[in-house]
C-alpha positions as CSV (number, residue, x, y, z in Angstrom):
1,X,-31.6,27.5,28.2
2,X,-34.1,28.6,30.9
3,X,-34.6,26.7,34.1
4,X,-37.7,24.9,35.4
5,X,-40.6,25.9,35.4
6,X,-40.2,28.1,32.3
7,X,-38.2,25.4,30.5
8,X,-40.3,22.3,30.0
9,X,-38.7,19.9,27.4
10,X,-41.8,17.6,27.7
11,X,-43.8,20.1,25.6
12,X,-41.8,18.9,22.6
13,X,-42.8,15.3,23.3
14,X,-46.5,15.7,24.2
15,X,-48.0,14.3,21.0
16,X,-47.0,12.0,18.1
17,X,-47.2,15.0,15.7
18,X,-44.8,17.1,17.9
19,X,-42.4,14.2,18.2
20,X,-42.3,13.7,14.5
21,X,-41.9,17.5,13.9
22,X,-38.9,17.7,16.2
23,X,-37.2,14.4,15.5
24,X,-33.5,14.9,14.9
25,X,-32.9,11.7,12.9
26,X,-34.9,10.4,9.9
27,X,-35.1,6.8,8.9
28,X,-36.6,6.0,5.5
29,X,-36.4,3.0,3.1
30,X,-33.9,4.9,1.0
31,X,-31.4,4.6,3.9
32,X,-31.6,0.8,3.7
33,X,-29.5,-1.8,1.8
34,X,-30.7,-5.4,1.8
35,X,-28.1,-8.2,1.6
36,X,-29.1,-11.1,-0.7
37,X,-27.5,-14.6,-1.1
38,X,-27.5,-16.6,-4.3
39,X,-26.2,-20.2,-4.6
40,X,-25.2,-21.8,-7.8
41,X,-26.3,-25.4,-7.1
42,X,-29.9,-24.7,-6.0
43,X,-33.1,-25.5,-7.9
44,X,-35.3,-23.8,-5.3
45,X,-34.7,-21.2,-2.5
46,X,-33.2,-22.7,0.7
47,X,-34.2,-21.2,4.1
48,X,-31.3,-20.1,6.3
49,X,-32.2,-21.5,9.7
50,X,-30.2,-19.0,11.8
51,X,-31.6,-16.0,9.9
52,X,-35.4,-16.3,9.9
53,X,-37.0,-14.9,6.8
54,X,-33.9,-15.2,4.7
55,X,-32.9,-17.6,1.9
56,X,-30.1,-18.7,-0.3
57,X,-31.7,-17.9,-3.7
58,X,-31.7,-19.4,-7.1
59,X,-31.2,-16.9,-10.0
60,X,-34.9,-16.7,-10.6
61,X,-35.9,-16.3,-6.9
62,X,-33.2,-13.7,-6.6
63,X,-34.8,-11.6,-9.3
64,X,-38.2,-11.9,-7.7
65,X,-36.9,-10.9,-4.3
66,X,-35.0,-7.9,-5.7
67,X,-38.1,-6.8,-7.5
68,X,-40.2,-6.9,-4.3
69,X,-37.5,-4.9,-2.5
70,X,-37.5,-2.3,-5.2
71,X,-41.3,-1.8,-4.8
72,X,-40.7,-1.0,-1.1
73,X,-38.3,1.9,-1.9
74,X,-35.1,0.6,-0.5
75,X,-31.8,2.0,-1.8
76,X,-30.2,-1.1,-3.0
77,X,-29.0,-4.7,-2.5
78,X,-25.7,-6.2,-1.5
79,X,-25.0,-9.5,-3.3
80,X,-23.2,-12.5,-1.9
81,X,-22.7,-15.5,-4.1
82,X,-21.9,-19.2,-3.4
83,X,-20.3,-21.1,-6.2
84,X,-20.9,-24.8,-7.0
85,X,-17.1,-25.5,-6.9
86,X,-14.3,-24.0,-4.8
87,X,-10.6,-24.2,-5.1
88,X,-7.5,-22.8,-3.2
89,X,-7.3,-19.7,-5.5
90,X,-11.0,-18.9,-5.6
91,X,-11.0,-18.9,-9.4
92,X,-14.8,-18.8,-9.8
93,X,-14.9,-15.4,-8.1
94,X,-13.8,-13.6,-11.3
95,X,-15.0,-16.0,-13.9
96,X,-17.4,-14.3,-16.4
97,X,-19.8,-17.3,-16.1
98,X,-19.4,-17.4,-12.3
99,X,-22.5,-17.3,-10.2
100,X,-21.7,-13.8,-8.9
101,X,-21.4,-12.3,-12.4
102,X,-24.5,-14.2,-13.7
103,X,-26.5,-12.9,-10.7
104,X,-25.3,-9.3,-11.2
105,X,-26.4,-9.5,-14.8
106,X,-29.8,-10.9,-13.8
107,X,-30.3,-8.2,-11.2
108,X,-29.4,-5.4,-13.7
109,X,-31.6,-7.0,-16.4
110,X,-34.5,-7.2,-14.0
111,X,-34.2,-3.8,-12.4
112,X,-32.0,-1.5,-14.5
113,X,-31.3,1.5,-12.3
114,X,-34.3,1.1,-9.9
115,X,-32.0,-0.4,-7.3
116,X,-28.3,0.2,-6.6
117,X,-26.6,-3.1,-7.0
118,X,-23.6,-3.7,-4.8
119,X,-21.2,-6.6,-5.2
120,X,-19.4,-7.9,-2.2
121,X,-15.8,-8.3,-3.3
122,X,-14.0,-11.1,-1.4
123,X,-12.8,-14.6,-1.8
124,X,-14.0,-16.5,1.3
125,X,-17.1,-17.9,-0.4
126,X,-14.9,-19.1,-3.3
127,X,-11.9,-20.6,-1.7
128,X,-11.9,-24.2,-0.3
129,X,-10.0,-23.0,2.8
130,X,-12.5,-20.2,3.5
131,X,-10.0,-17.4,4.0
132,X,-10.3,-14.0,2.2
133,X,-7.2,-14.2,0.0
134,X,-4.4,-16.3,-1.4
135,X,-2.5,-18.3,1.2
136,X,1.2,-18.5,1.8
137,X,1.3,-21.4,4.1
138,X,-1.3,-20.7,6.8
139,X,-1.2,-16.9,6.3
140,X,-3.0,-14.7,3.7
141,X,-0.5,-13.1,1.4
142,X,-1.7,-9.5,1.2
143,X,-0.1,-8.4,-2.1
144,X,-0.9,-11.6,-4.1
145,X,-4.5,-11.2,-2.9
146,X,-4.6,-7.7,-4.3
147,X,-3.9,-9.0,-7.8
148,X,-7.0,-11.3,-7.5
149,X,-9.2,-8.5,-6.1
150,X,-8.4,-6.5,-9.2
151,X,-9.7,-9.3,-11.4
152,X,-12.8,-9.7,-9.3
153,X,-13.5,-6.0,-9.3
154,X,-13.3,-5.7,-13.1
155,X,-15.4,-8.8,-13.6
156,X,-18.1,-7.5,-11.3
157,X,-18.1,-4.1,-12.9
158,X,-18.4,-5.6,-16.4
159,X,-21.3,-7.7,-15.1
160,X,-23.2,-4.6,-14.1
161,X,-22.3,-3.8,-10.5
162,X,-22.9,-0.2,-9.7
163,X,-20.6,-0.5,-6.6
164,X,-18.0,-3.0,-5.7
165,X,-17.4,-3.5,-1.9
166,X,-14.1,-5.0,-1.0
167,X,-14.5,-6.7,2.4
168,X,-11.2,-8.6,2.9
169,X,-9.4,-5.9,4.9
170,X,-6.2,-6.2,2.8
171,X,-3.8,-3.3,3.0
172,X,-4.0,-1.3,-0.2
173,X,-7.1,-3.0,-1.5
174,X,-8.9,0.3,-2.4
175,X,-6.0,1.7,-4.4
176,X,-5.4,-1.5,-6.3
177,X,-9.1,-1.9,-7.2
178,X,-9.5,1.8,-8.2
179,X,-6.5,1.5,-10.5
180,X,-7.8,-1.7,-12.1
181,X,-11.3,-0.3,-12.6
182,X,-9.9,2.9,-14.2
183,X,-7.6,0.9,-16.5
184,X,-10.5,-1.2,-17.6
185,X,-12.5,2.0,-18.4
186,X,-14.9,1.2,-15.5
187,X,-14.2,4.5,-13.9
188,X,-17.9,5.1,-13.1
189,X,-18.0,2.1,-10.8
190,X,-18.0,3.2,-7.2
191,X,-16.0,1.6,-4.3
192,X,-17.7,1.1,-1.0
193,X,-14.8,0.1,1.3
194,X,-15.3,-2.2,4.3
195,X,-12.9,0.2,5.9
196,X,-13.3,-0.8,9.5
197,X,-14.4,-4.5,9.5
198,X,-13.9,-5.9,13.0
199,X,-13.0,-9.5,13.8
200,X,-16.4,-9.9,15.4
201,X,-18.3,-12.8,17.1
202,X,-21.5,-11.5,15.5
203,X,-20.9,-13.1,12.0
204,X,-22.0,-16.7,12.8
205,X,-25.3,-16.8,11.0
206,X,-23.8,-15.1,7.9
207,X,-21.2,-17.9,7.7
208,X,-24.2,-20.3,7.5
209,X,-25.7,-18.3,4.7
210,X,-22.6,-17.6,2.7
211,X,-20.8,-20.9,3.4
212,X,-17.5,-19.1,3.9
213,X,-16.3,-20.0,7.3
214,X,-12.5,-20.5,7.5
215,X,-11.5,-24.1,7.6
216,X,-8.7,-23.4,10.0
217,X,-7.6,-20.5,12.2
218,X,-9.5,-17.2,12.2
219,X,-9.4,-13.8,10.5
220,X,-7.9,-11.8,13.3
221,X,-4.7,-11.3,11.4
222,X,-6.4,-9.1,8.9
223,X,-9.7,-8.0,10.4
224,X,-9.9,-5.2,13.0
225,X,-9.2,-5.7,16.7
226,X,-12.5,-5.0,18.6
227,X,-10.5,-3.2,21.3
228,X,-9.2,-0.5,18.9
229,X,-10.9,2.8,17.8
230,X,-8.0,5.0,16.6
231,X,-6.7,2.2,14.4
232,X,-10.1,1.9,12.8
233,X,-10.1,5.7,12.1
234,X,-6.6,5.3,10.5
235,X,-8.0,2.5,8.3
236,X,-10.9,4.7,7.2
237,X,-8.6,7.6,6.5
238,X,-6.4,5.4,4.4
239,X,-9.3,4.1,2.3
240,X,-10.6,7.6,1.7
241,X,-7.1,8.7,0.6
242,X,-6.8,5.7,-1.8
243,X,-10.1,6.6,-3.6
244,X,-13.0,5.0,-1.8
245,X,-16.3,6.7,-2.7
246,X,-17.9,5.6,0.6
247,X,-16.7,3.8,3.7
248,X,-18.3,1.2,6.0
249,X,-18.1,0.2,9.6
250,X,-19.0,-3.5,10.4
251,X,-20.7,-4.6,12.6
252,X,-22.9,-1.6,13.5
253,X,-24.3,-1.8,17.1
254,X,-21.1,-2.7,19.0
255,X,-19.2,0.1,17.1
256,X,-21.6,3.0,17.1
257,X,-18.8,5.1,18.7
258,X,-16.6,4.4,15.7
259,X,-19.4,5.4,13.2
260,X,-20.0,8.6,15.0
261,X,-16.4,9.6,15.3
262,X,-15.7,8.7,11.7
263,X,-18.6,10.8,10.5
264,X,-17.6,13.7,12.6
265,X,-13.9,13.5,11.6
266,X,-14.2,12.9,7.9
267,X,-17.7,14.0,6.9
268,X,-17.6,11.2,4.2
269,X,-20.4,9.0,2.9
270,X,-20.8,6.4,5.6
271,X,-22.4,2.9,5.6
272,X,-22.8,0.6,8.6
273,X,-23.6,-3.1,8.5
274,X,-26.2,-4.3,10.9
275,X,-24.8,-7.9,10.7
276,X,-26.4,-11.3,10.9
277,X,-25.7,-11.9,14.6
278,X,-27.4,-8.7,15.5
279,X,-30.4,-9.6,13.4
280,X,-30.6,-13.2,14.8
281,X,-30.5,-12.0,18.4
282,X,-33.3,-9.5,17.8
283,X,-35.4,-12.1,15.9
284,X,-34.9,-14.8,18.6
285,X,-36.1,-12.4,21.3
286,X,-39.0,-11.3,19.2
287,X,-40.1,-14.9,18.4
288,X,-40.0,-15.7,22.1
289,X,-42.2,-12.7,22.9
290,X,-39.5,-10.9,24.9
291,X,-39.5,-7.8,22.7
292,X,-41.7,-6.2,20.1
293,X,-40.0,-6.9,16.7
294,X,-41.3,-3.8,14.9
295,X,-40.4,-1.3,17.7
296,X,-37.0,-2.9,18.4
297,X,-36.1,-3.1,14.8
298,X,-36.9,0.6,14.1
299,X,-35.1,1.6,17.3
300,X,-32.0,-0.3,16.3
301,X,-31.9,1.1,12.7
302,X,-32.6,4.7,13.9
303,X,-29.8,4.4,16.4
304,X,-27.4,3.4,13.6
305,X,-28.6,6.4,11.5
306,X,-28.2,8.7,14.6
307,X,-24.6,7.6,15.0
308,X,-23.9,8.9,11.5
309,X,-24.6,6.2,9.0
310,X,-26.1,7.4,5.7
311,X,-26.8,3.9,4.6
312,X,-27.7,0.9,6.9
313,X,-27.0,-2.6,5.4
314,X,-29.5,-4.7,7.3
315,X,-31.4,-8.0,7.1
316,X,-34.4,-6.1,8.5
317,X,-34.6,-4.0,5.3
318,X,-37.6,-5.6,3.8
319,X,-39.8,-5.5,6.9
320,X,-38.5,-2.1,8.0
321,X,-39.3,-0.6,4.6
322,X,-42.9,-1.8,4.8
323,X,-43.3,-0.4,8.3
324,X,-41.8,2.9,7.4
325,X,-44.2,3.4,4.4
């Protein structure tokens, strides 16, 4: 490259048209996935105080919200369900008449293939102890939990999920789920693996929404250590090897370096989850007039795309899609 005055990078930034023409990263509604919550016991939607603009839905309001999202051109929805009853084994997670399966059928009935429907595959919303698997004392038993994940995956696929997304961070979960789906002749169902899910402090508002906070202890024994990068890359590699169709890093903003390196190293379909705490912080600042909501939101989402995410799972999806179109 030439030196000044012949080389003048500002020429490329002089007008809005030039900036658009030379932008290196594109952000469109088709890059966005919207998380949705449905709760079995509700008769009307319930606002989530810590996540302004979001609700625990009834089946009917879930359908309506998904329809509106489809009109805005987003790629899909990620479903979280809260049952009316919980037990130590999370039995309602794989029940054919469980709220998750009823909601998946409602979404597919409403939208067909207009939106990709992703089912979060975990147990924390369904167990009375709030952990992501079967307990042996106070510890999650990895291998017994895999048996349950297999049941949940098949139930979700049979209910219409295009993609199942195991989020429990159990060793071997992708391989177990892939084998179960194939044996059930659900071999077209994709797996989006929460491959590097960190034990993050940014999940607080989500736990209000999904009602799945652990009743004791924490999840550091199975979720990723925030200090580790190479370990996360090994986890991602393992999930790809076991048959994941796409992988995810969660949260997004504190782990942009992991997203970038994973994309460079593996070149694999990559999602990143812009989580509830990231959303709540931005919204609180915007509501106090400290930042511009639109500009900050689009900057955040563009940065996640720039880091290497093909899909961004975000609570900003609805508004962002409107702004982008």
